[in-house]
N, C-alpha and C positions, 0 to 999 in steps of 0.2 A: 688717472685719475675716471676717465671713462669707463675704462674695464670695471673700476670696483661699483662704480654707478651701477652697472649695468647687473653684477654679480648682487648688489645689492636688492636692487629692483626684482631679480629673477627669484634670489630669497624670500622678499615678501609675497610675492605670487606664489609659491611655493608653499607657503606657512598660510597664508590665505586659503589656497584651493582646500589644503587638509582641513584646516578650519569649517571652511563651507563643507566638504565632504563628509565631515564626522556630524554637524549638525544635520546634515540630508538625511544620514545613517539613522540618526536617532527619532527623526521624524518617519522615516520608512517604517522604524520597530513599532513606532506608537499605531501606526497605519494599520501594520500587519496583527497587532494585538485589539486594536478597536472596531474592527471590520468585522472580528470574531466574537463581539459580545452580543447580539441581536439578538440570539436566542433566548438570552439571560434576560435580556431587557424587555420582551415581548412576552416573555415567557415566563420563567424562572431558574432557577438557579439547580437542573435538574441535569442525571446524566442520561443520555440518548442512547438511541439503538438499543441493540441485543447484548454482544461481544463487551461492550465497555463496561454493563453492569458487574460482569465476574472478574474481569479488571479491578474493578472498584472494589469489591468483595475480596479478592486474594490481597488488593492494599492496606483494609480493613484488617486483616488476618495477620500482615506483615507488620503495622504498625503497635498491634496488641500485643504481639506474642514476641516479635523479634525476628532474626535473619534464620537464626537456626534452626528454629519450628517451623519456617518457611521452607527449608529446604525438604525437612522430612515431613509434611504435611500430608496426611494420607486422607481425604475427604470423603466421607461413606455417605454424604449429601446427592451427589450424583453418579449418573449410572447405575443406581441399582439393580443388582446386589452385585457389583461388581465394584464399585468407587474408582477412585481416581487418585493416583500420584501428581499430586501438584507440582511440587517443586522438580520435578521430572519430567514435568510435559509441557510447562509454561517457557515463552519467552521472559524472562524476567528483566527487562531492562526498563518497559514503562514503568511496573509496580516498584521499582528498587528506586527511579527517579523521583515520583509521585512519594515515595516515603521519607527520602531523602529531604526533598522541599519541606515535606512537614515536619519533620525534625529538626530541621535550622530555624525555621519560622518559631515553633515552638521555644526552642531555644534561647531563641531571641525576643520572648515572650511576647509572641505576637500568637495569639490561643487562635489560630483557624482549623478549621470540620479536616476531618480527611476527605467528605464529600467535597469541599470544599477548592483543597488543592486539587484535587482529582478533575472539578468540572475548569478550571482556569490552565491545568499543565499546558492544553494542545493549543489557547494560542498566546503562552507565552514562549513556546519553540517555533510556533511560526516565525516571531521574529528572528528569534536565531537563526532558522532556517533562510531566510531574508537576507541576513547581513553574510552568512555562508556566500549565498550565492551571488553576492556583490564580492566576496576575496575568490571565485572559482573565476566568475568573467573577468577579472581586474588581471589575473593573471594571464588569460586570453587575450585580450584585446584593451586593458587599459580602462582608467578608473571610471571615465564617462561612461561605458557600455555595463559596467558593474553596478553604478548609480542605476542604471536604466531598469538592467536584470533585476536588481532588489525590489525596484519597486514594484515591477510587473507579478513580481512571485506573491507578491504582500497580498494581491487582491487577485488571485488566477481562481477562477471558480472550484477547478477540478479537484485545488488544494484546501480551499475553503469545507468543502464538501467532507475533509476529513479532518479537519481539526479546527470547528469551531467550537465553542464555549461547551462543554457537557461530552463532546466526542471523545472520549477517554478509551482510544484507542492505541494499537500498536504504530499506526504510521502516524500518529502525532507527533512522536520522537525520532521516527524511523526516516523519517526524511530528511530530517537534518544531518541527522548519522549520515548521510547516503552521498548528501552535497559536500560534507565538511569530508567524509573520503574521500571522494574523487578531488576537492580543493587542494587537499595535504599531497596527493598525489601528484598533482599536477605540478605545486611548491615544489615538491621531490625533484619532477624530471626538467626544470629551469635552473634548478640550486644546485642539485645534487647535494643536499645535506643529509645527511645522516642521522640528525635530529630530527629533520623533517619527516624520515623515513621510518622513527619508532614511533613518532606520532601518528602516523599514519597506520601504523599498526595496530597501535592501540583506539583508535577512532571507527577500524572495521572489527574489534573486538565488542565496540558500543554497537554496533549496529546488528553483528551477530546476537547480542543481549536483546537487542528490541525488537526482532523482526525476520521472520523467514525469508523474505526478499534479499537477504546477503548476498543470496547467490547469484544475484543481478550483479554482485559487484565483484565479484569472484571469477566470475565468467568476462565481461566488460573489457576488464584490465588486463586479461592476458589475451585477450582478442586485440587493443590498442598496442600492447609489446611485440607480439607477432607482427602486426601489420608496419613496425618501425623496422622491425629487424628486414622483412622482405621487403619494403621501400627503400633501404639503404641507410636508414637512419638512426641505428644502432649507436650508442655511447654508452658511459661509464656514469653520467646521471640516471639511463635508461635503467640500467643493470642495479644504483644505486633505489630507486623507485620498485621494482618489483619484487627482487630477493628476498630483500627482510620482510616485508609485507607476507608474500609466501610462507617463509620460515615462523615468523614471529606471530603472524596472522594466525594460520592454520593453530600452532599449539594454544594461542589463545583462545579460538574457538573451539579447539576441544575441552576446554572447561565449563563451556555451559553445559547442564545439563541434557536440557534438551538436544542438541545437535550431537555430544559426547564423539564417537570414534567414526562419526557419519564422516567428519569433517575431512576424512582421508578413506572411507569406504564407497564413500557414492558417487555417482557417475557424474553428481553436478558439479564436482572439487575437480576432476580429472584433468581438464583443460587447463589449469594453471598448473599441475604438475607437470603435465606434458609440455607449457612453455618454459617452465622453469629447467628442463633440463637440457630445452633447444638453446636459451639465452646462455645457459654456462658452455656448451660447444659455441658457439659464437664468440663469447668471451675469450675461451680459448686461443680460437683463432685469430682475434685481435692482438691477442699479447705475442704470439708465435711469432706474428709478422713483426713486428717490433723487434724482436732480438735475433733473429735471422735472417739468410741470405734470401735472396728472390728462389735458388736452385733449391735452398733447403726447406722452403717455407711451401715449395709445390709435394715434396717429400712427406712433410709433416702433417701439410691439408688432408692429403688422401690417408694418412693413417688417421687422422685424429677423427675426419667424416667417416671413415670407415669404424673404426669403434664408435662413434657417436649412433650410427644407424642401427650396430646390434645393438646398444646398451635403449634405444629406443625401442627396437624392435622385440626387445626384452618386456621392457616395462609392458608395453602396450597388450603383449602375451599374457602374462600375468593378470592385466585387467580384465582381459577378457576372460582369463580364466574366472577372477573374482565374481564376474557379473554374469556370467552362463547361468549361473545354476538360477537367479533371480530372471520368473515371469516380466519383468519389467526392467532387463537389463541394467539393476542398479538406480533406475530414475525413479523417483515417487511419480505419485498420480497425477501430481498438480503439473508438475517440471515436464510430464507427457503431453497433459492436456496443450501446455504451453507452443510444446514442438510439432503437435500434432493436435488441431484447435477441433477434429472428429474421434479423439479416444476417448473423452470423458461421457460423450452423449454414448459409444457404444458400450463401453466395457465398467466407467463408475458414474451409473447416475446418481449419487449423491454429491458430488462433486459439481455435475452438471443442471443439478437442481439448484442452484444458488443462484440467485440474481445476479451477481456482480461478477461471477464467471463466465457469464453471456458476453458474447462479442457484443461491442458498440454497436450503434447507428451512427450515420452519418450527420443527424441534427446534434448528436451526444457531444461532437467535438466540438462543434459552432456554442453550445451550452459551457461545456467547462472549459477551452481554451479561448474561445471566440477568438476575435482579431490577429492572435497572433501566428493561426494554422495561416493567414496571410503572409504572417511576414519571416517563419520560418526559412522558405526557399532563399529568400534574401541574405536573411543572416549565414545561409548555408555558403553562398555565395562569395559574401565577404571573409569568412573565416581561410577562402582559397588566395588571399589577397595579404599578404601571402600566404602559406600554406605553413605550420610548425607544428612540433610534437601537439602542444596544449592545443591547439585549434582542430588537427586531425582527431584527435580525442573526443571533442564535444561533436563532432561530426558524425564520427563512429557512435557514440553516447545516442542523438537525434534519431539514426537509422535504427538502431536497435528495440530503443522505448516505441517509436511508431508500429514496428510491429507486434511487438508483446501488446500495445492497446487496441492492436484491431482484434487481438484474440479475447483478451477478456478486459473487459470495461473497468474493474479494478484497477487494473495497470494503466490508467490514463494518469495516474497519480505520478508513477515514474516518469510519463513523458512530461509532465507539466514543468517541472524545473529545466529540464532539456529545450521547452516549449522554449519557456523567459529567457534563457539564456542566449539563445539562437535570436531571437526578438530585440534583445537588448542591443545585441551587437547591431542589428541590420539598423534599427533607431541611431543610435550611437552615431552609427558611420555614414547614415543619410543627412543626421541634421549636421553634422560635420561638413560634408561636401557641399551644403545648400549654402549654410554659414559663409563658406568660404567663399562661396558664389557671391553673395553679396557684398563682403568682405572688398572683395577685387574689383566690384564695378562703381561701388558708391563710392563718389570723390573724393571725400575727405578721409576713408577708410582705406584706399587704393593706395594713395600716398605714402600712406603710416606704414602699410605694410611692406612697402619698397623700402623703406628707409628701415623696418625690422630687418626685413631680409639682406640688407646692405648692412648692416649690424651682426647680423648671424654669421655672414659672410666673414667678414673681418674678425669678429671674435674665435672662428672656429682658425681661422689663419695667425692667430695670436696664441691660442692653444697648440696648435701644431708646434710654432717657433719656441713657445715654454717647455713644451714636450721634447724637443730639439735639445734645445739647453741644458735639458736634467741629462737627457741620456748623454751628452755628450764630457759632462761633469762628473757623470759615473763611470763610464767608458772611455778609460784613457788610450785605450788603444786604439780606438776605432781613428778611422782619417777626419781630417776637417770637410766637411761639405764643401764643394765647390758652389760657387756661384750660379752655375748653371742649374747644377742640379737644384739649388732651392727656390731659381725661379721656375722649375719644370713643378715643383712640390704646390708653389702657388697657382701656379695655372692650371694642375692638376685639381686642387681644392675649387676653385673660380669656376672650373668647367663642370663639376659635381655641383655646386650648389646652383649654376645655371639651370642644369639639366632636372632638380628638384623641383625651382620654379615654375619649369615648362612643363614639368608633370603634372602640378599642381593647375596651372591654366588650363590643362587641355581638360580638368576633371570642372572646370569651371562652366555654370548653368546660366542662361539668361535670365537676368535677373527678375521679369515677370513669372517665368517659372519655377523661379526659387522661392518665392516668394507665397503662391499659390500652391508649390509642394508641400512649404512649412506648415501652411493653414490647413490641408489636407490630413497633413500626420498630425497636427494638435486635434484637430475635429476626430480623428481616428482615435487617438487617447482620449480623450472625452468620452465618445459610446462607451469604448472598455472599461470604463471606470464606471459610468451609470450601468453597463450591465450587470458590472461586478458589483457594486451595491446592491442592485437588486436581486442577484443571486442571493448574496449573504443576507439580506431581508426577508425573504421571500421562499426561496427554491431549499435551502440547503439551513435555515436557522429553527425551522418544524422540528421538535425531538417525535421521537415513534411514538413514543409510549404516552402523549397526549396530543392530540391530533385536532386542525379546526378546520369548519369550511364557513366559508362568505356565502349569506344570500342577503335578501330582500328587507330582512327582520333584521339584520347585524350579524355579529361575530358567534357561531357556536362552537362549544367547547367539548370533545369526547373526551372525557377522563377515564373508560371504561375498564383501561389496564389495570390501573392504577386499583380502581374500585374492587377488579374480582383480584387481585394479589392480594389487597387489606381483609378481604372476607376470609381466603384461605387462612390468614396467618391469624384471625381473632376468631376463628368457628370448627377448626380441625385439631387433630392431635398435634403433637409436636415429630411423633415416629408416621405420621399417613404419605402414605405415596401418592405424588398424583401424576400421571401419564397425560401426556399431550407430543405432538407433533417438535419437534427437535430444536424448532427454531424458538421457543419460548423457554426452553431448560435454564439460562443462563438469568434470566427475569423471574422466573419462579424461585429459584435456589435466593436469590439475593433477595426479591420483596417479600416472598412470602415465607420464605425461611422454611419451607418445606421440601422433603427428597425428592428427588426425580429417576424417572427412568433413562431418557437421553435427555442432551444437552447441544447447545451451539458446537462443542468440538470436533463432533462427528467422526472420533477417533474405531469407532467398533461397529463397522457395515453391519453385520448380524441384527446387530442389540436394537440399529434404528429399523433395520427388517421387519425386527420380531414388532413392532409397534406399529409402521406402515401395514403390516398382516393383518394385526388386530382391526385397526380402523377399518379395511377393506375387504374385513369378513364380513357373515352375518351376525346379528346381537346374539347368540349363543355361542358363538364361537369365539367371539370377541371376550365377552365374559371370561371365560374360559384361559382364554392367554393372559389377559391383566389381572385374572386371579390367581394365577402360577407365580405371576411377578410380584403378588401383595400387594396391588394398588387399590387403593381406598376411592379415589374421585380421579376422572379424565376431565381437562378440560379443552375446549373448543373455542377457536377465535371464528365466528361467524359477522361476514359486513352485508348481508342480504337485506335488510330493512335500512341501513344508514348509507348504503355504496361505499364500503369500503371495501376496495379491490384484492387487498393482499389477503384474505382470508383463507381458511384451511380447505375448502371446496374447489376454490383454484389452485392450489397445492395438491389437491386428491391424487393428481394423474403422478406426481413424483412418490406418493407414497404407495403406489400401485407399481411403478416400475422397480423401485426397490424394493417393495418386497417381493416382489417376484424373481428376483432377481437371486433371491435365497432362498424361499419356498414356491416351488413352479407350479403349486395349483392355484399361486395367483397370476393370472392372466388378462392383459391391458387389453384386449379385445372382447372381453367380458362384459366392459366399461364403456365400449363406442357400441354408436349407433352408425352403421356406415362409413366410419372411421370418424366422426364427429360426438364430442365430448358433450353430454347433454344430460340437464336434470330436469326436464319439462315430459310432460307427456308421451315423448317420445323414447324417454331414456330406457336403457337396457334394465330386468328385471335385478339384476345382481346390483347394478348403480342403485336402485330404487330401497334395495334390501341391506345397504350395506350400512353399518354404524355410524362412519362418516357423515353419509345422507340423513339419517335418524337424527344423529345427535344435532344437528345444525338447523335440521329444519323442524323439530318437533314444537307442538304450538304453535308453529309461524301461521297460518292461517287465520289466526285469532287475531292477528295485528290490523289485517286490513279485509278480511272474508275471502281476499281471492290468495293469497301467499305468492303475491308478486316479490320476484328476487330482482332488485335495481342494480345487482352488478351482471347477473346476467341477461337481465331485463327478457324475463320471460316466468310464466306463472310453474309454478313447481308441479311435479306428474302425483308425488303422491303427498296428499294434503292431510289425511285424517289416519291417525296410525297412533298403537299405543308401544310403550315401554315395555318390555318384560323382564330384564336383566339390569335395566340401571334407572332410575329414579333422578329426575329433575331438583337439584338445593338450589342455584342461585344463577339468575340471571340477570348480565349487567343491565345498566338505564336503557339501553342503544342497541341491547341485544347482539352486543359487539362479541362479548365475552361470558360463555354458558359453562357453567360448570354441573356436571353429572355423579351422583356416587355408584358404585356397583353394590345391587342389593346383597344381601349375605346368602348365604347357602340355607339356613334354615327355613328363612321365608319360600323358599321356592320347594324343599322338598318335604313341606308340612304335611301337603295333600297325599305325595307317594307315602309318608309315614303311617296315614289313615287304613290306605288301601293294603300296605302292609302288615299292618295290625289286623285288620277284616280276615286277611287272608291264612295269617297265622291263626286266627280262634278258629275259622274254621278247619282248619288243621288240625287242632288241637281238639276240637269237637268229635271233628271225623275218627281222631284215634280213640279218642273215649267210644264214640259208638262201638268201633273195630273189636275193643275190649268187652262188650257187650256179646257181640257177634260171638258164634260158636267156631269154634274150630274146626274146618271139613275134614280136616287129616284124622280126626279123633273119633 
């Protein structure tokens, strides 16, 4: 009766714990979704940043024309006159996901617009990412750690920066796919189930469809497999977790048009194939060991290792031969910039010019992961107590993600889930130790704990006796155990329970210290929550297309970007071409519906260098370059009047560097005075006469009479000048966007035509007079 009552109590506790965990997970999902709605509440339901506008435009095309037209779509409104094959150059995961959500909602008679679905896709998948984090951490350290890690990820600022409402970018769904792929890998590693291995390959395929960061997965998992093999942790579960992922995952990845044969031809994937060969050699060795005698096993191992080394050498030789012809040895520019942080600044300035490709500063770590940076070391220590295959994977994950986040600030996003997982483990273990310390030292609870320990011991003895009875009934050939043997087993069980109690008591802290530590941890968590809410509400909620500033007279809204794009849409011809720096290409195509020369895809460095050269050249040379590209309008972003720092003048040196990398007559020292970038009276003549300077500061002195630039905090050098080849057609209210039109050739050549006509008339008159003259030879 007592045993049945104990089992019923344990079942009730299990059910209550499961229901409570489910309720907490629902609340975490609601938290993850709602904390990302500040942008919609404070501003409006609008797409943010630059890249999301291209994704929104592609999703509109997909929902309107269907999947087959999407795969074959040739976009002639970008990269004029080259164009772009959208279906073969875009990661389709985000677009297909949002399109499927829109189709499902409309089939249920919920008439939401495509823009609304795109705006709320990222908050929806942030909740999914939090639940995936729970599943992953639960496989590593249990339910408590999983719930804590999920709550931390739901609020972490690094993830919020890429998943607020309106941030319709690839990372919105890719982080969920990344975490869920890792969860299925650990689940397969713990269970050895081929079903989970197949799901893992399918989830990896979704990750490949969603983001180019899938290469992180296909390199991290082989590193963990190799670590397990080297440390003697090989098992059949490890083989089942890895081999189907490489085979099925690679085949599925090759189906994505933007990846194609790169899944087997680029250096980013070679590590997975090499480890695939190694794990088969190890599996063969373990198989032979089980069927051969020790002497024959030594001979067989020598043969297998020899053949394996020959095969590996042959594969390595083939790989070297394949990549030797490539100047980058088969690696992409972005991958090389991760392995060598100085590579991009030396050889590929287009990559180095992107702000999110710069290395982070120390304050950015505190801003993006906050107190998690202090909890991660404790989580690493907890993973070694004890060390398992799953916990070693998490440790390897945090080590690699810390390195990559230190190279590129964008990859702080990859660090955030690892930091949340390890911080969740650290907090869970800390609360476990502290609450146990309080439980053992409080008078009422200590007796209950001793009774529970006694019940546990007796129930374990009963369980072992039941198991012994079952084995006795099933196997009649075994002898009946003697009383001495049963007595020894009972003593052994009691000793183990006593040892576990001693271990628990060794971890007991003083009562006052435990209460103080719990209070400090709660205070630390409260500080984290306050920081995350502030980051979501203030730092990461403002869309880059609508800017705000606070002053003594209230809130000021700068809506110049949409004002400029609306002017282009309503006051220019449909076929007109607009030139600007590549940052604004996606927005111009999506919002103004006009053809652009370059955009944010940055696939053609020469084309971008041509635009950079035009901006760096004198007015006449720039006009000739733009006229050869059939450009009608030039768009320039200028922040000198309102203090907007991300304007084209601050980006101008990158235009010079990128243009000079292709066209050698553009030299960076010509724009610098004693190594300094200046726009004041000490600026170089090349700087003062280039097109970017003229288009930015034309009529700027009329604003205050001095021409004071609030971003550079100085008066401009050349204040009064006229444009001969361009004419100003529109400037927004706060002077943030300025649009110029190329003057037609006939307006410039008209004077020359008159001269030529006068010359022609003089020649004809001379001819006529020549006829009147006598021939000297007659």
